[in-house]
Structure formats: structure tokens, C-alpha cells
MARZATOR-237297 format. One record per atom (N, C-alpha, C): residue in one letter; chain; atom name; x, y, z. Coordinates in Angstrom, 2 decimals. Each point is the difference from the previous one (the first is absolute). Layout:
<pts>
<pt><res>A</res><chain>A</chain><atom>CA</atom><u>X</u><v>Y</v><w>Z</w></pt>
...
</pts>
This chain:
<pts>
<pt><res>M</res><chain>A</chain><atom>N</atom><u>-20.30</u><v>-9.34</v><w>-19.90</w></pt>
<pt><res>M</res><chain>A</chain><atom>CA</atom><u>0.74</u><v>-0.61</v><w>1.37</w></pt>
<pt><res>M</res><chain>A</chain><atom>C</atom><u>0.92</u><v>0.34</v><w>0.76</w></pt>
<pt><res>S</res><chain>A</chain><atom>N</atom><u>0.16</u><v>0.63</v><w>1.00</w></pt>
<pt><res>S</res><chain>A</chain><atom>CA</atom><u>1.47</u><v>0.35</v><w>1.08</w></pt>
<pt><res>S</res><chain>A</chain><atom>C</atom><u>0.67</u><v>-0.91</v><w>0.54</w></pt>
<pt><res>K</res><chain>A</chain><atom>N</atom><u>0.91</u><v>-0.05</v><w>0.48</w></pt>
<pt><res>K</res><chain>A</chain><atom>CA</atom><u>0.66</u><v>-0.42</v><w>0.96</w></pt>
<pt><res>K</res><chain>A</chain><atom>C</atom><u>0.16</u><v>0.55</v><w>0.99</w></pt>
<pt><res>H</res><chain>A</chain><atom>N</atom><u>-0.48</u><v>0.02</v><w>1.22</w></pt>
<pt><res>H</res><chain>A</chain><atom>CA</atom><u>0.73</u><v>-0.17</v><w>1.81</w></pt>
<pt><res>H</res><chain>A</chain><atom>C</atom><u>0.76</u><v>-0.03</v><w>0.15</w></pt>
<pt><res>R</res><chain>A</chain><atom>N</atom><u>0.92</u><v>0.52</v><w>0.38</w></pt>
<pt><res>R</res><chain>A</chain><atom>CA</atom><u>1.94</u><v>0.02</v><w>0.44</w></pt>
<pt><res>R</res><chain>A</chain><atom>C</atom><u>-0.90</u><v>-0.33</v><w>1.73</w></pt>
<pt><res>R</res><chain>A</chain><atom>N</atom><u>1.03</u><v>-0.64</v><w>0.53</w></pt>
<pt><res>R</res><chain>A</chain><atom>CA</atom><u>0.18</u><v>-0.33</v><w>1.17</w></pt>
<pt><res>R</res><chain>A</chain><atom>C</atom><u>0.69</u><v>0.80</v><w>0.17</w></pt>
<pt><res>K</res><chain>A</chain><atom>N</atom><u>-0.39</u><v>0.91</v><w>2.00</w></pt>
<pt><res>K</res><chain>A</chain><atom>CA</atom><u>0.52</u><v>1.20</v><w>0.32</w></pt>
<pt><res>K</res><chain>A</chain><atom>C</atom><u>0.53</u><v>-0.95</v><w>1.31</w></pt>
<pt><res>I</res><chain>A</chain><atom>N</atom><u>1.54</u><v>0.44</v><w>-1.15</w></pt>
<pt><res>I</res><chain>A</chain><atom>CA</atom><u>1.79</u><v>0.17</v><w>1.35</w></pt>
<pt><res>I</res><chain>A</chain><atom>C</atom><u>-0.32</u><v>0.80</v><w>0.52</w></pt>
<pt><res>E</res><chain>A</chain><atom>N</atom><u>-0.39</u><v>-0.63</v><w>1.60</w></pt>
<pt><res>E</res><chain>A</chain><atom>CA</atom><u>0.71</u><v>0.96</v><w>1.34</w></pt>
<pt><res>E</res><chain>A</chain><atom>C</atom><u>1.25</u><v>0.28</v><w>0.05</w></pt>
<pt><res>I</res><chain>A</chain><atom>N</atom><u>0.85</u><v>1.02</v><w>-0.96</w></pt>
<pt><res>I</res><chain>A</chain><atom>CA</atom><u>0.89</u><v>0.91</v><w>-0.07</w></pt>
<pt><res>I</res><chain>A</chain><atom>C</atom><u>0.57</u><v>0.43</v><w>1.32</w></pt>
<pt><res>I</res><chain>A</chain><atom>N</atom><u>-1.62</u><v>1.38</v><w>-0.54</w></pt>
<pt><res>I</res><chain>A</chain><atom>CA</atom><u>0.56</u><v>1.23</v><w>0.97</w></pt>
<pt><res>I</res><chain>A</chain><atom>C</atom><u>-0.81</u><v>-0.52</v><w>1.63</w></pt>
<pt><res>T</res><chain>A</chain><atom>N</atom><u>0.69</u><v>0.03</v><w>0.60</w></pt>
<pt><res>T</res><chain>A</chain><atom>CA</atom><u>-0.75</u><v>0.49</v><w>1.20</w></pt>
<pt><res>T</res><chain>A</chain><atom>C</atom><u>-0.40</u><v>0.67</v><w>0.79</w></pt>
<pt><res>P</res><chain>A</chain><atom>N</atom><u>-0.32</u><v>0.43</v><w>0.74</w></pt>
<pt><res>P</res><chain>A</chain><atom>CA</atom><u>-0.55</u><v>0.82</v><w>1.39</w></pt>
<pt><res>P</res><chain>A</chain><atom>C</atom><u>0.94</u><v>0.74</v><w>0.37</w></pt>
<pt><res>E</res><chain>A</chain><atom>N</atom><u>1.50</u><v>-0.20</v><w>-0.61</w></pt>
<pt><res>E</res><chain>A</chain><atom>CA</atom><u>1.14</u><v>1.03</v><w>0.68</w></pt>
<pt><res>E</res><chain>A</chain><atom>C</atom><u>-0.02</u><v>0.94</v><w>-1.22</w></pt>
<pt><res>I</res><chain>A</chain><atom>N</atom><u>0.25</u><v>-1.06</v><w>-1.20</w></pt>
<pt><res>I</res><chain>A</chain><atom>CA</atom><u>-0.24</u><v>0.60</v><w>-1.03</w></pt>
<pt><res>I</res><chain>A</chain><atom>C</atom><u>-0.65</u><v>1.10</v><w>-0.52</w></pt>
<pt><res>K</res><chain>A</chain><atom>N</atom><u>-1.06</u><v>-0.45</v><w>0.05</w></pt>
<pt><res>K</res><chain>A</chain><atom>CA</atom><u>-1.55</u><v>0.74</v><w>0.04</w></pt>
<pt><res>K</res><chain>A</chain><atom>C</atom><u>0.49</u><v>2.02</v><w>0.56</w></pt>
<pt><res>K</res><chain>A</chain><atom>N</atom><u>0.11</u><v>-0.52</v><w>0.93</w></pt>
<pt><res>K</res><chain>A</chain><atom>CA</atom><u>0.25</u><v>1.04</v><w>0.54</w></pt>
<pt><res>K</res><chain>A</chain><atom>C</atom><u>1.21</u><v>0.99</v><w>0.17</w></pt>
<pt><res>E</res><chain>A</chain><atom>N</atom><u>1.25</u><v>-0.31</v><w>-0.51</w></pt>
<pt><res>E</res><chain>A</chain><atom>CA</atom><u>0.22</u><v>0.00</v><w>-0.27</w></pt>
<pt><res>E</res><chain>A</chain><atom>C</atom><u>0.00</u><v>1.34</v><w>-1.34</w></pt>
<pt><res>M</res><chain>A</chain><atom>N</atom><u>-0.49</u><v>-1.05</v><w>-0.89</w></pt>
<pt><res>M</res><chain>A</chain><atom>CA</atom><u>-0.91</u><v>1.14</v><w>-1.01</w></pt>
<pt><res>M</res><chain>A</chain><atom>C</atom><u>-0.10</u><v>1.15</v><w>0.15</w></pt>
<pt><res>W</res><chain>A</chain><atom>N</atom><u>-1.28</u><v>-0.16</v><w>0.38</w></pt>
<pt><res>W</res><chain>A</chain><atom>CA</atom><u>-0.90</u><v>0.82</v><w>0.35</w></pt>
<pt><res>W</res><chain>A</chain><atom>C</atom><u>0.92</u><v>0.93</v><w>0.67</w></pt>
<pt><res>K</res><chain>A</chain><atom>N</atom><u>0.63</u><v>0.10</v><w>1.08</w></pt>
<pt><res>K</res><chain>A</chain><atom>CA</atom><u>1.11</u><v>1.35</v><w>0.50</w></pt>
<pt><res>K</res><chain>A</chain><atom>C</atom><u>1.05</u><v>0.31</v><w>-1.00</w></pt>
<pt><res>R</res><chain>A</chain><atom>N</atom><u>0.25</u><v>-1.06</v><w>-1.10</w></pt>
<pt><res>R</res><chain>A</chain><atom>CA</atom><u>0.52</u><v>0.56</v><w>-1.17</w></pt>
<pt><res>R</res><chain>A</chain><atom>C</atom><u>-0.40</u><v>1.06</v><w>-0.69</w></pt>
<pt><res>N</res><chain>A</chain><atom>N</atom><u>-1.46</u><v>-0.07</v><w>-0.84</w></pt>
<pt><res>N</res><chain>A</chain><atom>CA</atom><u>-0.90</u><v>1.02</v><w>-0.77</w></pt>
<pt><res>N</res><chain>A</chain><atom>C</atom><u>-0.05</u><v>1.03</v><w>0.89</w></pt>
<pt><res>A</res><chain>A</chain><atom>N</atom><u>-0.85</u><v>-0.74</v><w>1.55</w></pt>
<pt><res>A</res><chain>A</chain><atom>CA</atom><u>0.47</u><v>1.71</v><w>0.46</w></pt>
<pt><res>A</res><chain>A</chain><atom>C</atom><u>1.10</u><v>1.15</v><w>-0.24</w></pt>
<pt><res>L</res><chain>A</chain><atom>N</atom><u>1.19</u><v>-0.38</v><w>0.36</w></pt>
<pt><res>L</res><chain>A</chain><atom>CA</atom><u>0.93</u><v>0.29</v><w>-0.37</w></pt>
<pt><res>L</res><chain>A</chain><atom>C</atom><u>0.49</u><v>0.67</v><w>-1.45</w></pt>
<pt><res>K</res><chain>A</chain><atom>N</atom><u>-0.44</u><v>-0.89</v><w>-1.26</w></pt>
<pt><res>K</res><chain>A</chain><atom>CA</atom><u>-0.43</u><v>0.51</v><w>-1.02</w></pt>
<pt><res>K</res><chain>A</chain><atom>C</atom><u>-0.14</u><v>1.12</v><w>-0.19</w></pt>
<pt><res>C</res><chain>A</chain><atom>N</atom><u>-1.72</u><v>-0.09</v><w>0.66</w></pt>
<pt><res>C</res><chain>A</chain><atom>CA</atom><u>-0.90</u><v>1.41</v><w>-0.16</w></pt>
<pt><res>C</res><chain>A</chain><atom>C</atom><u>0.79</u><v>0.93</v><w>0.38</w></pt>
<pt><res>K</res><chain>A</chain><atom>N</atom><u>0.15</u><v>-0.16</v><w>1.33</w></pt>
<pt><res>K</res><chain>A</chain><atom>CA</atom><u>0.71</u><v>1.57</v><w>0.91</w></pt>
<pt><res>K</res><chain>A</chain><atom>C</atom><u>1.24</u><v>0.45</v><w>-0.66</w></pt>
<pt><res>F</res><chain>A</chain><atom>N</atom><u>0.78</u><v>-1.57</v><w>-1.02</w></pt>
<pt><res>F</res><chain>A</chain><atom>CA</atom><u>0.84</u><v>1.16</v><w>-1.04</w></pt>
<pt><res>F</res><chain>A</chain><atom>C</atom><u>-0.18</u><v>0.64</v><w>-1.15</w></pt>
<pt><res>N</res><chain>A</chain><atom>N</atom><u>-1.21</u><v>-0.54</v><w>-0.49</w></pt>
<pt><res>N</res><chain>A</chain><atom>CA</atom><u>0.09</u><v>0.27</v><w>-0.96</w></pt>
<pt><res>N</res><chain>A</chain><atom>C</atom><u>-1.07</u><v>1.76</v><w>0.18</w></pt>
<pt><res>K</res><chain>A</chain><atom>N</atom><u>-0.32</u><v>-0.43</v><w>1.28</w></pt>
<pt><res>K</res><chain>A</chain><atom>CA</atom><u>-0.71</u><v>1.86</v><w>0.30</w></pt>
<pt><res>K</res><chain>A</chain><atom>C</atom><u>1.10</u><v>1.32</v><w>0.78</w></pt>
<pt><res>T</res><chain>A</chain><atom>N</atom><u>1.11</u><v>-0.39</v><w>0.55</w></pt>
<pt><res>T</res><chain>A</chain><atom>CA</atom><u>1.16</u><v>0.78</v><w>0.23</w></pt>
<pt><res>T</res><chain>A</chain><atom>C</atom><u>0.57</u><v>-0.19</v><w>-1.18</w></pt>
<pt><res>R</res><chain>A</chain><atom>N</atom><u>1.46</u><v>-0.54</v><w>-0.61</w></pt>
<pt><res>R</res><chain>A</chain><atom>CA</atom><u>0.69</u><v>-0.49</v><w>-0.51</w></pt>
<pt><res>R</res><chain>A</chain><atom>C</atom><u>1.19</u><v>0.17</v><w>0.93</w></pt>
<pt><res>S</res><chain>A</chain><atom>N</atom><u>-0.09</u><v>-0.36</v><w>1.03</w></pt>
<pt><res>S</res><chain>A</chain><atom>CA</atom><u>1.70</u><v>0.17</v><w>0.94</w></pt>
<pt><res>S</res><chain>A</chain><atom>C</atom><u>0.43</u><v>-0.95</v><w>-0.06</w></pt>
<pt><res>A</res><chain>A</chain><atom>N</atom><u>1.36</u><v>0.14</v><w>0.11</w></pt>
<pt><res>A</res><chain>A</chain><atom>CA</atom><u>0.93</u><v>-0.91</v><w>-0.52</w></pt>
<pt><res>A</res><chain>A</chain><atom>C</atom><u>0.04</u><v>-1.03</v><w>1.61</w></pt>
<pt><res>D</res><chain>A</chain><atom>N</atom><u>-0.70</u><v>0.33</v><w>1.09</w></pt>
<pt><res>D</res><chain>A</chain><atom>CA</atom><u>-0.27</u><v>-1.40</v><w>1.36</w></pt>
<pt><res>D</res><chain>A</chain><atom>C</atom><u>-0.84</u><v>0.03</v><w>-0.53</w></pt>
<pt><res>D</res><chain>A</chain><atom>N</atom><u>-0.63</u><v>-0.26</v><w>-0.86</w></pt>
<pt><res>D</res><chain>A</chain><atom>CA</atom><u>-1.34</u><v>-0.36</v><w>0.34</w></pt>
<pt><res>D</res><chain>A</chain><atom>C</atom><u>-0.31</u><v>-1.59</v><w>-0.89</w></pt>
<pt><res>W</res><chain>A</chain><atom>N</atom><u>1.02</u><v>0.45</v><w>-1.34</w></pt>
<pt><res>W</res><chain>A</chain><atom>CA</atom><u>0.39</u><v>-0.50</v><w>-0.90</w></pt>
<pt><res>W</res><chain>A</chain><atom>C</atom><u>1.08</u><v>-1.62</v><w>0.09</w></pt>
<pt><res>E</res><chain>A</chain><atom>N</atom><u>1.06</u><v>0.88</v><w>1.04</w></pt>
<pt><res>E</res><chain>A</chain><atom>CA</atom><u>0.73</u><v>-1.08</v><w>0.91</w></pt>
<pt><res>E</res><chain>A</chain><atom>C</atom><u>-0.96</u><v>-1.27</v><w>0.16</w></pt>
<pt><res>A</res><chain>A</chain><atom>N</atom><u>-0.75</u><v>0.36</v><w>0.71</w></pt>
<pt><res>A</res><chain>A</chain><atom>CA</atom><u>-0.90</u><v>-0.59</v><w>1.50</w></pt>
<pt><res>A</res><chain>A</chain><atom>C</atom><u>-1.12</u><v>-1.24</v><w>-0.99</w></pt>
<pt><res>Y</res><chain>A</chain><atom>N</atom><u>-0.19</u><v>1.13</v><w>-0.91</w></pt>
<pt><res>Y</res><chain>A</chain><atom>CA</atom><u>-0.84</u><v>-1.33</v><w>-0.98</w></pt>
<pt><res>Y</res><chain>A</chain><atom>C</atom><u>1.19</u><v>-1.02</v><w>-1.01</w></pt>
<pt><res>R</res><chain>A</chain><atom>N</atom><u>1.45</u><v>0.94</v><w>-0.12</w></pt>
<pt><res>R</res><chain>A</chain><atom>CA</atom><u>0.44</u><v>-1.37</v><w>-0.56</w></pt>
<pt><res>R</res><chain>A</chain><atom>C</atom><u>0.83</u><v>-0.86</v><w>1.04</w></pt>
<pt><res>S</res><chain>A</chain><atom>N</atom><u>-0.72</u><v>0.48</v><w>0.21</w></pt>
<pt><res>S</res><chain>A</chain><atom>CA</atom><u>0.83</u><v>-1.15</v><w>1.71</w></pt>
<pt><res>S</res><chain>A</chain><atom>C</atom><u>-1.60</u><v>-0.65</v><w>0.73</w></pt>
<pt><res>L</res><chain>A</chain><atom>N</atom><u>-0.80</u><v>0.00</v><w>-0.47</w></pt>
<pt><res>L</res><chain>A</chain><atom>CA</atom><u>-1.26</u><v>-0.80</v><w>0.74</w></pt>
<pt><res>L</res><chain>A</chain><atom>C</atom><u>0.21</u><v>-1.18</v><w>-1.23</w></pt>
<pt><res>R</res><chain>A</chain><atom>N</atom><u>0.20</u><v>1.21</v><w>-1.50</w></pt>
<pt><res>R</res><chain>A</chain><atom>CA</atom><u>-0.34</u><v>-1.71</v><w>-1.42</w></pt>
<pt><res>R</res><chain>A</chain><atom>C</atom><u>0.74</u><v>-0.18</v><w>0.15</w></pt>
<pt><res>N</res><chain>A</chain><atom>N</atom><u>1.36</u><v>-0.18</v><w>0.49</w></pt>
<pt><res>N</res><chain>A</chain><atom>CA</atom><u>1.11</u><v>-1.15</v><w>-0.40</w></pt>
<pt><res>N</res><chain>A</chain><atom>C</atom><u>-0.29</u><v>-0.52</v><w>0.77</w></pt>
<pt><res>R</res><chain>A</chain><atom>N</atom><u>-0.38</u><v>0.29</v><w>1.64</w></pt>
<pt><res>R</res><chain>A</chain><atom>CA</atom><u>-0.62</u><v>-1.08</v><w>0.96</w></pt>
<pt><res>R</res><chain>A</chain><atom>C</atom><u>-1.39</u><v>-1.26</v><w>-0.13</w></pt>
<pt><res>V</res><chain>A</chain><atom>N</atom><u>-0.36</u><v>0.98</v><w>-0.57</w></pt>
<pt><res>V</res><chain>A</chain><atom>CA</atom><u>-1.75</u><v>-1.22</v><w>-0.89</w></pt>
<pt><res>V</res><chain>A</chain><atom>C</atom><u>1.04</u><v>-0.81</v><w>-1.03</w></pt>
<pt><res>V</res><chain>A</chain><atom>N</atom><u>0.81</u><v>0.38</v><w>-0.89</w></pt>
<pt><res>V</res><chain>A</chain><atom>CA</atom><u>0.38</u><v>-0.62</v><w>-1.17</w></pt>
<pt><res>V</res><chain>A</chain><atom>C</atom><u>0.74</u><v>-1.60</v><w>0.19</w></pt>
<pt><res>A</res><chain>A</chain><atom>N</atom><u>0.65</u><v>0.01</v><w>1.33</w></pt>
<pt><res>A</res><chain>A</chain><atom>CA</atom><u>1.08</u><v>-0.26</v><w>0.40</w></pt>
<pt><res>A</res><chain>A</chain><atom>C</atom><u>-1.18</u><v>-1.46</v><w>1.22</w></pt>
<pt><res>L</res><chain>A</chain><atom>N</atom><u>-0.75</u><v>0.36</v><w>0.66</w></pt>
<pt><res>L</res><chain>A</chain><atom>CA</atom><u>-0.87</u><v>-0.54</v><w>0.50</w></pt>
<pt><res>L</res><chain>A</chain><atom>C</atom><u>-0.94</u><v>-0.79</v><w>-0.91</w></pt>
<pt><res>R</res><chain>A</chain><atom>N</atom><u>-0.69</u><v>0.66</v><w>-0.81</w></pt>
<pt><res>R</res><chain>A</chain><atom>CA</atom><u>-0.99</u><v>-1.03</v><w>-1.28</w></pt>
<pt><res>R</res><chain>A</chain><atom>C</atom><u>1.40</u><v>-0.90</v><w>-0.91</w></pt>
<pt><res>R</res><chain>A</chain><atom>N</atom><u>0.85</u><v>0.28</v><w>0.32</w></pt>
<pt><res>R</res><chain>A</chain><atom>CA</atom><u>1.47</u><v>-0.98</v><w>-0.92</w></pt>
<pt><res>R</res><chain>A</chain><atom>C</atom><u>-0.60</u><v>-1.39</v><w>1.43</w></pt>
<pt><res>K</res><chain>A</chain><atom>N</atom><u>0.77</u><v>0.06</v><w>0.98</w></pt>
<pt><res>K</res><chain>A</chain><atom>CA</atom><u>0.01</u><v>-0.52</v><w>0.95</w></pt>
<pt><res>K</res><chain>A</chain><atom>C</atom><u>-0.93</u><v>-0.89</v><w>-0.23</w></pt>
<pt><res>S</res><chain>A</chain><atom>N</atom><u>-1.15</u><v>0.44</v><w>0.83</w></pt>
<pt><res>S</res><chain>A</chain><atom>CA</atom><u>-1.77</u><v>-0.54</v><w>-0.56</w></pt>
<pt><res>S</res><chain>A</chain><atom>C</atom><u>0.29</u><v>-1.25</v><w>-1.24</w></pt>
<pt><res>T</res><chain>A</chain><atom>N</atom><u>0.27</u><v>0.98</v><w>-0.82</w></pt>
<pt><res>T</res><chain>A</chain><atom>CA</atom><u>-0.05</u><v>-0.86</v><w>-1.28</w></pt>
<pt><res>T</res><chain>A</chain><atom>C</atom><u>0.64</u><v>-1.08</v><w>-0.09</w></pt>
<pt><res>I</res><chain>A</chain><atom>N</atom><u>1.56</u><v>-0.17</v><w>0.14</w></pt>
<pt><res>I</res><chain>A</chain><atom>CA</atom><u>1.30</u><v>-0.92</v><w>0.82</w></pt>
<pt><res>I</res><chain>A</chain><atom>C</atom><u>-1.18</u><v>-1.13</v><w>0.83</w></pt>
<pt><res>R</res><chain>A</chain><atom>N</atom><u>0.20</u><v>0.43</v><w>1.00</w></pt>
<pt><res>R</res><chain>A</chain><atom>CA</atom><u>-0.75</u><v>-0.56</v><w>0.86</w></pt>
<pt><res>R</res><chain>A</chain><atom>C</atom><u>-1.34</u><v>-0.96</v><w>-0.16</w></pt>
<pt><res>H</res><chain>A</chain><atom>N</atom><u>-0.92</u><v>0.19</v><w>-0.76</w></pt>
<pt><res>H</res><chain>A</chain><atom>CA</atom><u>-1.10</u><v>-0.35</v><w>-0.08</w></pt>
<pt><res>H</res><chain>A</chain><atom>C</atom><u>0.31</u><v>-1.05</v><w>-1.10</w></pt>
<pt><res>F</res><chain>A</chain><atom>N</atom><u>1.05</u><v>0.54</v><w>-0.92</w></pt>
<pt><res>F</res><chain>A</chain><atom>CA</atom><u>0.09</u><v>-1.64</v><w>-1.32</w></pt>
<pt><res>F</res><chain>A</chain><atom>C</atom><u>0.86</u><v>-0.66</v><w>0.69</w></pt>
<pt><res>D</res><chain>A</chain><atom>N</atom><u>1.18</u><v>0.31</v><w>0.73</w></pt>
<pt><res>D</res><chain>A</chain><atom>CA</atom><u>1.02</u><v>-0.90</v><w>1.00</w></pt>
<pt><res>D</res><chain>A</chain><atom>C</atom><u>-1.34</u><v>-0.71</v><w>0.64</w></pt>
<pt><res>Q</res><chain>A</chain><atom>N</atom><u>-0.81</u><v>0.48</v><w>0.50</w></pt>
<pt><res>Q</res><chain>A</chain><atom>CA</atom><u>-1.06</u><v>-0.86</v><w>1.16</w></pt>
<pt><res>Q</res><chain>A</chain><atom>C</atom><u>-0.30</u><v>-1.17</v><w>-1.06</w></pt>
<pt><res>L</res><chain>A</chain><atom>N</atom><u>-1.10</u><v>0.28</v><w>-1.00</w></pt>
<pt><res>L</res><chain>A</chain><atom>CA</atom><u>-0.70</u><v>-0.82</v><w>-0.61</w></pt>
<pt><res>L</res><chain>A</chain><atom>C</atom><u>1.15</u><v>-0.56</v><w>-1.25</w></pt>
<pt><res>C</res><chain>A</chain><atom>N</atom><u>0.61</u><v>-0.07</v><w>-0.49</w></pt>
<pt><res>C</res><chain>A</chain><atom>CA</atom><u>1.33</u><v>-1.09</v><w>-0.14</w></pt>
<pt><res>C</res><chain>A</chain><atom>C</atom><u>0.41</u><v>-0.75</v><w>0.58</w></pt>
<pt><res>S</res><chain>A</chain><atom>N</atom><u>0.28</u><v>0.25</v><w>1.13</w></pt>
<pt><res>S</res><chain>A</chain><atom>CA</atom><u>0.39</u><v>-1.42</v><w>0.86</w></pt>
<pt><res>S</res><chain>A</chain><atom>C</atom><u>-1.78</u><v>-0.42</v><w>0.65</w></pt>
<pt><res>L</res><chain>A</chain><atom>N</atom><u>-0.76</u><v>0.17</v><w>0.05</w></pt>
<pt><res>L</res><chain>A</chain><atom>CA</atom><u>-0.68</u><v>-0.92</v><w>0.80</w></pt>
<pt><res>L</res><chain>A</chain><atom>C</atom><u>-0.67</u><v>-1.02</v><w>-1.48</w></pt>
<pt><res>R</res><chain>A</chain><atom>N</atom><u>-0.16</u><v>0.97</v><w>-1.90</w></pt>
<pt><res>R</res><chain>A</chain><atom>CA</atom><u>0.61</u><v>-1.28</v><w>-0.47</w></pt>
<pt><res>R</res><chain>A</chain><atom>C</atom><u>0.46</u><v>-0.90</v><w>-1.26</w></pt>
<pt><res>A</res><chain>A</chain><atom>N</atom><u>1.27</u><v>0.49</v><w>0.37</w></pt>
<pt><res>A</res><chain>A</chain><atom>CA</atom><u>1.18</u><v>-0.18</v><w>-0.52</w></pt>
<pt><res>A</res><chain>A</chain><atom>C</atom><u>0.06</u><v>-2.07</v><w>-0.23</w></pt>
<pt><res>G</res><chain>A</chain><atom>N</atom><u>-1.22</u><v>-0.89</v><w>0.93</w></pt>
<pt><res>G</res><chain>A</chain><atom>CA</atom><u>0.60</u><v>-0.85</v><w>-0.68</w></pt>
<pt><res>G</res><chain>A</chain><atom>C</atom><u>-1.33</u><v>-1.34</v><w>-0.49</w></pt>
<pt><res>N</res><chain>A</chain><atom>N</atom><u>-0.65</u><v>1.28</v><w>-0.75</w></pt>
<pt><res>N</res><chain>A</chain><atom>CA</atom><u>-1.26</u><v>-0.39</v><w>-1.40</w></pt>
<pt><res>N</res><chain>A</chain><atom>C</atom><u>0.04</u><v>1.25</v><w>-0.84</w></pt>
<pt><res>P</res><chain>A</chain><atom>N</atom><u>1.88</u><v>-0.61</v><w>-0.81</w></pt>
<pt><res>P</res><chain>A</chain><atom>CA</atom><u>-0.28</u><v>1.05</v><w>-1.31</w></pt>
<pt><res>P</res><chain>A</chain><atom>C</atom><u>-1.25</u><v>0.62</v><w>-0.45</w></pt>
<pt><res>R</res><chain>A</chain><atom>N</atom><u>-1.22</u><v>-0.29</v><w>-0.65</w></pt>
<pt><res>R</res><chain>A</chain><atom>CA</atom><u>-1.01</u><v>0.51</v><w>0.08</w></pt>
<pt><res>R</res><chain>A</chain><atom>C</atom><u>-0.64</u><v>0.82</v><w>0.50</w></pt>
<pt><res>E</res><chain>A</chain><atom>N</atom><u>-0.46</u><v>-0.02</v><w>1.02</w></pt>
<pt><res>E</res><chain>A</chain><atom>CA</atom><u>-0.33</u><v>1.02</v><w>1.64</w></pt>
<pt><res>E</res><chain>A</chain><atom>C</atom><u>1.14</u><v>0.84</v><w>-0.19</w></pt>
<pt><res>F</res><chain>A</chain><atom>N</atom><u>1.11</u><v>-0.36</v><w>-0.01</w></pt>
<pt><res>F</res><chain>A</chain><atom>CA</atom><u>1.02</u><v>1.59</v><w>-0.50</w></pt>
<pt><res>F</res><chain>A</chain><atom>C</atom><u>-0.23</u><v>0.57</v><w>-0.85</w></pt>
<pt><res>W</res><chain>A</chain><atom>N</atom><u>-0.20</u><v>-0.30</v><w>-0.96</w></pt>
<pt><res>W</res><chain>A</chain><atom>CA</atom><u>0.08</u><v>0.59</v><w>-1.40</w></pt>
<pt><res>W</res><chain>A</chain><atom>C</atom><u>-0.95</u><v>1.25</v><w>-0.25</w></pt>
<pt><res>K</res><chain>A</chain><atom>N</atom><u>-1.18</u><v>-0.70</v><w>1.09</w></pt>
<pt><res>K</res><chain>A</chain><atom>CA</atom><u>-1.56</u><v>-0.25</v><w>-0.17</w></pt>
<pt><res>K</res><chain>A</chain><atom>C</atom><u>-0.20</u><v>2.08</v><w>0.99</w></pt>
<pt><res>S</res><chain>A</chain><atom>N</atom><u>1.16</u><v>-0.33</v><w>1.46</w></pt>
<pt><res>S</res><chain>A</chain><atom>CA</atom><u>0.07</u><v>0.64</v><w>0.68</w></pt>
<pt><res>S</res><chain>A</chain><atom>C</atom><u>0.80</u><v>1.83</v><w>-0.70</w></pt>
<pt><res>L</res><chain>A</chain><atom>N</atom><u>0.38</u><v>0.05</v><w>-1.54</w></pt>
<pt><res>L</res><chain>A</chain><atom>CA</atom><u>0.82</u><v>1.02</v><w>0.17</w></pt>
<pt><res>L</res><chain>A</chain><atom>C</atom><u>-0.42</u><v>-0.13</v><w>-2.41</w></pt>
<pt><res>R</res><chain>A</chain><atom>N</atom><u>-1.56</u><v>0.12</v><w>0.10</w></pt>
<pt><res>R</res><chain>A</chain><atom>CA</atom><u>-0.54</u><v>-0.21</v><w>-0.85</w></pt>
<pt><res>R</res><chain>A</chain><atom>C</atom><u>-1.09</u><v>1.48</v><w>0.09</w></pt>
<pt><res>P</res><chain>A</chain><atom>N</atom><u>-0.05</u><v>0.41</v><w>0.98</w></pt>
<pt><res>P</res><chain>A</chain><atom>CA</atom><u>-0.84</u><v>1.44</v><w>0.39</w></pt>
<pt><res>P</res><chain>A</chain><atom>C</atom><u>1.16</u><v>0.87</v><w>-0.62</w></pt>
<pt><res>L</res><chain>A</chain><atom>N</atom><u>1.24</u><v>-0.41</v><w>0.37</w></pt>
<pt><res>L</res><chain>A</chain><atom>CA</atom><u>1.56</u><v>0.87</v><w>-0.04</w></pt>
<pt><res>L</res><chain>A</chain><atom>C</atom><u>-0.24</u><v>0.62</v><w>-2.10</w></pt>
</pts>
């Protein structure tokens, strides 16, 4: 019997769009192997990572602040990690 994990809404539509752009730049770099394409890819890759980290922090910050008064609910919300 498998357990289903709850979907955590950390990846926002903005992040998905940036990830798509990042992947397109990676394909472009793989074809051309130019330094300019690598820099564009690297820059967008770092931006996606930063957006994802901020989104994760914001999500769990909201989750913990909502359930701070009830320890059982607080730890239940962190269990999916």
C-alpha cells in the first residue's frame, strides 16, 4: 500500500514560467556551446533557484505561523518534509 503525499504548492506559475525559459536556454547552449548562451542560462538558473528558495521559506513561514498555537497541528504540517 503506497502513501500519497500531499502536494505542496511551492512552485508558483511565475517559477514554472522561469523554469521553462531556463530549460529553453539550456537546450540552446547545448546546441551552440557559446559562452554567451552559458551565461544567460546560468543567470536564469540562479534566478530560478532563488525564487524557489524564497517561495519555500514563505510557504513554511505561513504554515508555521497559522498553526503555532497547536503543537500537534504544527508538527503534522511539517511531516511531509
